[in-house]
C-alpha positions in Angstrom: 10.1 -10.7 -3.8 9.5 -11.5 -0.1 11.3 -8.6 1.2 9.9 -6.0 -1.2 6.3 -7.3 -0.5 6.6 -7.2 3.2 8.2 -3.8 2.9 5.2 -2.5 1.0 2.9 -4.1 3.3 4.7 -2.7 6.4 4.7 0.9 4.9 1.1 0.6 4.1 0.1 -0.7 7.4 2.2 1.8 9.2 1.0 5.0 7.2 -2.7 3.5 7.3 -3.3 3.6 3.6 -1.7 2.2 0.4 -2.1 5.7 -1.2 0.3 7.0 1.5 2.6 4.3 0.9 2.5 4.8 -2.8 3.7 8.4 -2.1 6.4 7.4 0.1 7.9 4.6 -1.6 7.5 6.1 -5.1 5.4 3.2 -6.7 1.9 2.8 -8.0 -1.0 1.9 -5.5 -1.6 -1.1 -7.9 2.1 -2.2 -7.4 1.4 -2.2 -3.6 -2.0 -4.0 -3.5 -0.4 -6.7 -5.8 2.5 -7.2 -3.7 0.4 -7.5 -0.5 -1.9 -9.8 -2.4 1.0 -12.0 -3.3 2.4 -11.9 0.4 -1.2 -13.0 1.4 -1.2 -15.9 -1.2 2.5 -17.3 -0.1 1.5 -17.3 3.6 -2.3 -18.4 3.0 -3.8 -15.9 5.1 -5.4 -12.4 5.1 -3.1 -9.9 6.5 -5.7 -6.7 6.0 -9.2 -6.7 6.5 -10.8 -5.9 2.8 -13.7 -3.6 2.0 -12.2 -0.6 4.4 -10.8 2.5 3.2 -8.0 2.7 5.6 -5.8 -0.2 6.5 -6.6 -2.5 9.3 -4.4 -5.6 10.2 -5.9 -8.8 10.7 -4.3 -11.0 13.6 -2.0 -12.6 10.9 -1.1 -9.0 9.7 -0.5 -7.8 13.1 2.1 -10.5 13.4 3.7 -10.0 10.1 4.1 -6.0 10.9 5.8 -6.9 14.3 8.1 -9.2 12.6 9.2 -6.5 9.9 9.6 -4.0 12.7 11.8 -6.2 14.7 14.0 -6.8 11.5 14.2 -3.2 10.8 15.3 -2.7 14.7 17.6 -5.5 14.3 19.3 -4.3 11.2 19.7 -1.2 12.8 21.5 -2.7 15.6 23.8 -4.5 13.3 24.7 -1.3 11.6 25.3 0.1 15.1 27.8 -2.8 16.1 29.4 -2.8 12.9 30.1 0.8 13.2 31.7 0.1 17.0 33.7 -2.4 15.5 35.3 -0.1 13.0 35.4 2.5 15.6 33.4 4.8 13.6 31.5 7.0 16.3 28.8 8.2 14.6 25.1 7.6 14.6 21.9 9.1 16.0 19.8 8.8 19.2 16.5 9.6 19.7 15.2 10.3 23.4 11.9 11.1 24.5 11.4 12.3 28.0 9.0 14.3 30.2 9.7 18.0 30.5 10.2 17.9 34.3 13.7 16.1 33.6 14.9 19.1 31.9 17.4 21.4 33.5 21.1 22.2 33.7 21.9 18.6 35.3 20.3 16.8 32.3 21.9 19.3 29.8 25.5 18.8 31.4 24.9 14.8 31.1 24.0 15.2 27.2 26.9 17.7 26.7 29.4 15.5 28.4 28.3 12.6 26.3 28.5 14.2 23.0 31.9 15.7 24.0 33.3 12.1 24.5 31.2 11.1 21.3 31.5 13.8 18.8 30.1 12.2 15.9 26.8 11.1 17.3 23.6 13.4 17.3 21.1 13.3 19.9 17.5 14.2 19.3 15.4 15.2 22.5 11.6 15.3 22.5 9.6 16.4 25.4 6.1 14.9 25.6 3.4 13.4 28.1 4.1 10.1 29.8 1.5 8.3 27.2 3.2 9.8 24.2 6.5 8.7 25.3 5.3 5.3 25.6 3.8 5.3 22.3 6.9 6.8 20.7 9.3 4.0 22.2 6.8 1.3 21.1 6.7 2.6 17.6 10.4 3.3 17.7 10.2 6.6 17.2 12.5 6.7 20.4 15.3 4.8 21.1 14.9 5.7 25.1 12.1 7.1 27.2 12.1 8.5 30.6 8.9 8.8 32.3 7.6 9.8 36.0 5.7 6.5 36.5 5.9 3.0 36.1 4.0 1.3 33.1 2.3 -2.2 32.8 2.6 -2.0 28.8 3.7 -5.5 27.9 5.7 -4.1 25.0 8.1 -1.7 27.2 10.8 -2.8 29.0 11.9 -0.9 32.2 15.7 -0.7 32.3 15.6 1.2 35.6 13.0 2.4 38.3 14.2 4.8 40.9 12.2 6.6 43.8 11.4 10.0 42.9 8.7 11.0 45.0 6.8 14.5 44.4 7.9 17.1 46.5 6.8 20.7 47.6 9.3 23.4 46.4 9.3 26.9 47.6 11.6 29.7 48.5 13.7 29.2 51.5 11.9 32.3 53.0 8.2 30.9 52.1 6.1 29.9 55.2 5.9 26.1 53.7 9.7 26.0 54.1 9.4 26.2 57.7 7.4 23.1 58.0 9.1 19.7 58.0 6.5 18.3 55.5 3.0 19.1 54.3 -0.3 17.2 53.9 -2.2 17.8 50.7 -4.9 19.7 52.9 -1.9 22.1 53.8 -0.8 22.3 50.4 -4.3 23.5 49.4 -3.8 26.6 51.8 -1.0 28.2 49.5 -0.7 29.8 46.5 0.1 27.1 43.8 1.8 27.0 40.6 1.1 23.7 38.9 0.9 22.0 35.3 -2.3 21.2 33.4 -4.2 18.2 33.7 -2.5 16.1 30.9 0.8 15.9 32.9 1.4 13.1 35.1 2.0 15.1 38.0 -1.2 16.8 37.8 -2.9 13.4 37.5 -1.2 12.3 40.8 -2.1 15.3 42.7 -5.6 15.0 41.4 -5.7 11.4 42.9 -4.2 12.7 46.0 -6.8 15.4 46.6 -9.7 13.1 46.1 -8.0 10.9 48.8 -7.7 13.8 51.0 -11.0 15.5 50.1 -9.9 18.7 49.2 -9.5 20.9 46.3 -6.2 22.0 44.8 -7.0 25.3 43.0 -3.9 26.8 41.3 -3.1 30.4 40.8 -1.1 29.9 37.9 -1.3 26.6 35.6 1.8 26.2 32.9 3.3 23.6 30.8 6.6 25.1 31.7 8.4 23.3 34.2 10.8 26.4 34.2 8.2 28.6 35.0 7.0 26.6 37.8 10.7 26.8 39.2 10.8 30.5 38.8 7.6 31.3 40.3 8.5 29.2 43.3 12.0 30.8 43.6 10.4 34.2 43.7 8.0 33.3 46.5 4.9 34.0 44.7 3.9 30.3 45.0 4.9 26.6 45.9 4.9 24.0 43.2 5.2 20.3 43.3 7.8 18.4 41.1 10.1 15.6 41.7 13.8 16.3 43.0 15.3 15.5 39.7 13.4 18.5 38.2 15.1 21.1 40.2 18.5 19.4 41.4 20.4 22.8 40.3 18.1 24.9 42.3 18.2 22.9 45.6 21.9 22.4 45.5 22.4 26.4 45.1 19.8 26.8 47.7 17.3 29.2 45.9 14.7 26.5 46.2 14.2 24.1 49.1 12.0 21.0 49.3 9.5 19.5 51.6 7.8 16.0 51.6 4.3 15.6 50.6 2.5 13.4 52.8 0.6 10.9 50.7 1.3 7.1 50.4 1.2 7.0 46.5 3.0 10.2 46.2 5.6 9.1 48.5 6.2 6.1 46.6 6.3 7.4 43.0 9.3 6.5 40.6 10.9 7.6 37.4 11.4 4.8 35.0 13.9 4.6 32.2 12.4 2.4 29.5 13.0 1.0 25.9 10.7 -1.3 23.5 10.9 -4.8 24.5 12.8 -6.9 21.9 14.7 -3.9 20.6 18.3 -4.5 20.7 20.0 -1.2 21.6 23.6 -1.5 20.6 26.5 1.0 19.9 25.6 4.8 20.7 22.2 4.4 22.3 23.4 1.4 24.4 26.4 3.9 25.8 23.8 6.7 26.3 21.3 4.4 28.1 24.0 3.0 30.4 25.0 7.1 31.1 21.4 7.8 31.9 20.7 5.0 34.1 23.9 5.7 36.2 23.0 9.4 36.4 19.4 8.4 37.5 20.4 6.5 40.3 22.9 9.1 41.6 20.3 11.7 41.2 17.6 9.9 43.4 
């Protein structure tokens, strides 16, 4: 009774309504309402606010919600451990990372991991840092990687390594002849930058305010690959962390120059997961691999 009532309550709270929970679970709305009411009776305190069209949790409801979410995560951890003991190398890992981390080195890392663990499926989602943090908190992703640090109390930072933003350009571009660039000097070149929702652009916007200049990109794109290609072709310079262009920097098709700004020079990449979520089995193995690679890339 307790387990099913808690499950119905969790699904209703997670989806925002008893009707949606009814459709997902396959039971009548009245059954879900009755189970939640019984759960509230046993606990002696309301879990949801009455008189609303959508579910809104009370403080006690939030505690019950987090309790059951941890139960689900704990069950997943147990199953992963059992699989490890039985040497069944299967499972699924969900990653959420910024698009700036995609490139040949990251792809090679995932391919090497799956070659050693052929039964493990890996799902990789690319999105802005705020969405990555949300996905990790909601257990939609086992592991997140963001170009920043976070003070979110529900997040544990497994590793944070220095990864300052750099000016990237073709070897024969005028910017390549400079040892370093100020934000004011950067503003004199044709620029290819990401849109405002990206952490990189937000960091640059803060830097341009401090420098009292205006960065006006010739091309704005959400594609890190396009930013790299524009810079390689010499048509513009771009600003990315080194991790976003490791292959191009190693082959010499791009060169990197420091961007002089205190906040930019001390920016980091953080590897995160939800506080309290036990990552065992396949997720734990991949987390260790990414942590080691991240430190070597920095």
